[in-house]
C-alpha positions in Angstrom: 105.1 96.7 130.8 108.7 96.5 132.0 111.0 97.4 129.2 113.5 94.9 130.4 111.0 92.1 129.9 110.8 92.9 126.1 112.5 90.5 123.8 114.2 91.8 120.7 112.8 90.2 117.6 115.5 89.4 115.1 113.4 87.4 112.7 109.7 86.7 111.8 107.9 83.5 111.0 105.7 83.8 107.9 102.7 81.5 108.6 101.9 81.4 104.9 100.1 78.2 104.0 101.8 76.1 106.7 98.5 75.0 108.1 97.7 73.3 104.8 100.7 70.9 104.6 98.9 68.4 102.4 98.8 70.8 99.5 102.2 72.4 100.0 103.9 70.9 97.0 100.9 71.2 94.6 100.7 74.9 95.6 104.4 75.3 94.9 104.0 73.9 91.4 100.9 76.1 90.8 102.4 79.3 91.9 105.8 78.6 90.3 104.0 78.3 87.0 101.9 81.4 87.6 105.0 83.4 88.5 106.8 82.2 85.4 103.8 83.0 83.2 103.7 86.5 84.7 107.4 87.1 84.0 107.1 85.8 80.4 103.9 87.7 79.5 105.0 91.0 80.9 108.5 90.6 79.5 107.0 89.9 76.1 104.9 93.1 76.3 108.0 95.1 77.2 109.9 93.6 74.3 107.1 94.1 71.8 106.6 97.8 72.7 110.4 98.4 72.8 110.9 97.0 69.3 107.9 98.6 67.7 108.6 102.3 67.1 104.9 102.9 66.2 104.0 102.1 69.9 106.4 104.7 71.3 103.5 106.9 72.5 102.4 108.0 76.0 99.7 105.3 76.3 102.3 102.5 75.7 104.9 104.3 77.7 102.5 104.0 80.7 101.9 100.3 79.7 105.6 99.7 79.9 105.6 101.0 83.5 102.6 98.9 84.3 104.4 95.8 83.0 107.5 96.6 85.0 105.3 96.9 88.2 103.6 93.6 87.3 107.0 92.0 87.3 108.4 93.7 90.4 105.3 93.5 92.6 105.0 89.6 92.7 108.8 89.4 92.8 108.7 91.1 96.2 106.7 88.2 97.7 106.4 85.1 95.5 110.1 83.9 95.5 110.1 83.8 99.3 106.7 82.1 99.4 107.9 79.5 96.9 111.0 78.9 99.1 108.9 78.5 102.2 106.6 76.0 100.4 109.5 74.0 99.2 111.8 74.0 102.3 109.2 74.4 105.0 111.4 77.0 106.6 109.1 80.0 107.3 111.6 82.4 108.8 112.5 85.9 107.4 114.9 88.2 108.9 113.8 91.5 110.6 115.6 93.5 107.8 114.2 91.2 105.1 110.7 91.6 106.4 111.1 95.4 106.5 112.4 95.5 102.9 109.7 93.2 101.7 107.0 95.4 103.2 108.7 98.6 101.9 108.8 97.4 98.3 105.4 95.8 98.3 103.6 98.9 99.6 105.6 101.1 97.3 105.0 99.0 94.2 101.3 98.4 94.9 100.8 102.1 95.6 102.6 103.1 92.4 100.4 100.8 90.4 97.3 102.4 91.9 98.4 105.9 90.8 99.8 104.7 87.5 96.2 103.5 86.7 95.1 107.0 87.5 97.7 108.5 85.2 96.6 106.1 82.4 93.0 107.1 83.0 94.0 110.8 82.7 95.8 109.9 79.4 92.7 108.3 78.0 90.6 111.3 79.2 92.8 113.7 77.3 92.9 111.5 74.2 89.1 111.1 73.9 87.8 114.3 75.4 90.4 116.6 73.9 91.8 114.8 70.8 93.0 117.9 69.0 95.0 119.0 72.0 96.4 115.6 73.0 99.9 116.0 71.5 100.2 119.5 73.0 99.1 118.3 76.5 100.8 114.8 76.6 104.3 115.9 75.6 107.3 113.7 76.4 108.3 115.9 79.3 104.8 115.9 80.7 104.3 112.1 80.7 107.8 111.4 82.0 107.1 113.9 84.9 103.8 112.2 85.6 105.4 108.8 85.8 108.5 109.8 87.7 106.3 111.7 90.2 104.1 108.7 90.7 107.1 106.4 91.4 108.9 108.9 93.7 105.8 109.8 95.7 104.7 106.3 96.4 108.2 105.1 97.4 108.5 108.0 99.8 105.1 107.3 101.2 106.1 103.6 101.6 109.2 104.7 103.6 106.9 106.6 106.1 104.7 103.5 106.6 107.7 101.2 106.9 109.6 103.3 109.4 106.4 103.9 111.5 105.7 100.1 111.5 109.1 98.8 112.3 109.8 101.5 114.9 107.3 99.7 117.1 108.4 97.2 119.8 107.7 93.6 119.1 107.3 91.1 122.0 104.0 89.4 121.7 105.0 87.0 119.0 107.0 86.8 115.8 104.5 84.8 113.8 103.2 86.9 110.9 99.7 85.7 109.9 100.3 86.0 106.2 102.6 84.6 103.5 104.4 88.0 103.2 105.2 90.9 105.5 102.3 93.4 105.3 101.5 96.4 107.6 98.4 94.9 109.4 99.8 91.5 110.3 103.2 92.9 111.4 101.6 95.7 113.4 99.4 93.1 115.2 102.6 91.7 116.7 103.5 95.0 118.5 103.4 95.3 122.2 103.7 99.1 122.1 101.1 101.6 121.0 100.2 101.4 117.3 98.0 104.5 117.3 100.3 106.7 115.3 101.1 104.0 112.8 97.5 103.1 112.4 96.4 106.7 112.0 99.1 107.2 109.3 97.8 104.2 107.4 94.2 105.3 107.8 94.6 109.0 107.0 97.3 108.9 104.4 96.2 105.6 102.8 92.5 106.7 102.9 93.1 110.1 101.4 95.4 108.8 98.6 93.3 105.7 97.9 90.0 107.5 97.8 91.4 110.3 95.7 92.9 107.8 93.2 89.6 105.9 92.9 87.5 109.1 92.5 89.9 110.6 89.9 89.7 107.4 87.8 85.9 107.1 88.3 85.3 110.7 87.3 87.7 110.4 84.3 85.7 107.5 83.0 82.4 109.4 83.5 83.7 112.1 81.2 85.1 109.5 78.8 81.9 107.5 78.5 79.9 110.7 78.2 82.1 111.9 75.3 81.9 108.6 73.5 78.1 108.5 73.7 78.0 111.9 72.0 79.8 110.6 68.9 77.3 110.2 66.1 78.8 107.3 64.1 78.9 103.7 65.4 82.3 103.2 64.0 83.6 106.4 65.8 82.1 105.2 69.1 83.8 101.7 68.6 87.1 103.2 67.7 87.1 105.6 70.7 85.9 102.9 73.2 88.5 100.4 71.9 91.3 102.8 73.0 90.3 102.6 76.6 88.6 99.3 77.1 91.8 97.4 78.1 92.6 100.0 80.7 89.0 100.0 82.0 89.1 96.2 82.4 92.4 96.4 84.3 90.9 99.0 86.6 87.9 96.9 87.3 90.1 93.8 87.9 92.5 95.7 90.2 89.9 97.4 92.3 87.6 94.3 92.2 90.2 91.9 93.6 91.5 94.5 96.1 88.0 95.3 97.5 87.1 91.6 97.6 90.3 90.8 99.4 90.0 93.4 102.1 86.2 93.0 102.6 86.8 89.3 103.1 89.8 90.0 105.4 87.7 92.2 107.6 84.8 89.7 107.8 84.1 88.3 111.2 83.6 84.8 109.9 86.6 83.7 107.9 89.3 81.0 107.7 92.8 82.5 108.0 94.2 79.9 105.5 91.4 80.7 103.0 91.9 84.4 103.4 95.6 84.0 102.6 94.7 82.2 99.5 92.2 84.9 98.5 94.8 87.6 99.1 96.9 86.0 96.4 94.2 87.2 93.9 95.4 90.7 94.5 99.1 90.2 94.5 99.7 87.2 92.2 96.8 86.6 89.8 96.2 90.2 88.7 99.8 90.8 87.4 99.5 87.7 85.3 96.2 88.7 83.7 97.1 92.3 82.9 99.3 91.6 79.8 96.8 89.1 78.5 94.0 91.8 78.7 96.1 94.2 76.7 97.3 91.6 74.2 93.7 90.4 73.6 91.9 93.8 73.5 94.4 96.0 71.8 95.0 95.5 68.1 98.2 97.4 68.0 99.8 95.3 70.8 98.5 92.1 69.0 100.2 93.2 65.8 103.4 94.0 67.6 103.4 90.6 69.3 102.7 88.9 66.0 105.6 90.7 64.3 107.9 89.8 67.2 106.9 86.1 67.1 107.3 86.0 63.3 110.7 87.7 63.6 111.9 85.1 66.1 110.6 82.2 64.0 112.5 83.7 60.9 115.7 83.9 63.0 115.4 80.2 64.0 115.0 79.1 60.4 118.2 80.9 59.3 
């Protein structure tokens, strides 16, 4: 192809849900409410843990990071989606698309590996309870968390540079409500082999290793719990990891369902975009509810926080 015939793309058009105009405003209301609930629930978890000194432990330190991710991740995509639903203007600048992709990939990847770190924390707590405080020192869990954030943001930089280094001339219409690697890469008129291999190899290795580490950790955890003689001991041990286990199942379940559905030969693009919202919008809203319902210490902290606020209002 003649290089002089290439047109420089300065902005992209996010298709989003534009082919469902009759439900545009109802969807705006629904997702605006979901986004607000997500912010309030995760913000409440942060406030409850921050004000309750008894919860200043590694497990809740990791939960704070998870709540931050559940605020940041939908914030990378939902505000723009709401703007598009309300104004019917689907455009996003080239730089805005690159930044959205960068932060989305970085934050989603960080959440994957934070779940791994949380699984490791539960593995040490249940399988080596006497050594827990020696292993999970403040320095250690800060290093684990900082390493997770730094590694995934660097990894996202590689994917973002490799994707937006491509030449775009086929179209500027992104078949999704946010900028993601596959739909943006599909618009390229240059070879995408290197970028695709980077996603396949790096993403595959990191994703599979994260899944296997979490899976193997829970095999050891469940095996250790089953060896406990008393029913009360089993219940107490299992209660410390059940919330995290539910979140892992929810995260991987929605992700697998989304991408299997996306790769299906028989699919509706609009329906697939709606399903993809399970992964990026619904899960962050449900995570704090799972922890607040299944974890007694968090429930007590939330109860004290609410009682404290009510007492202040009465003064």
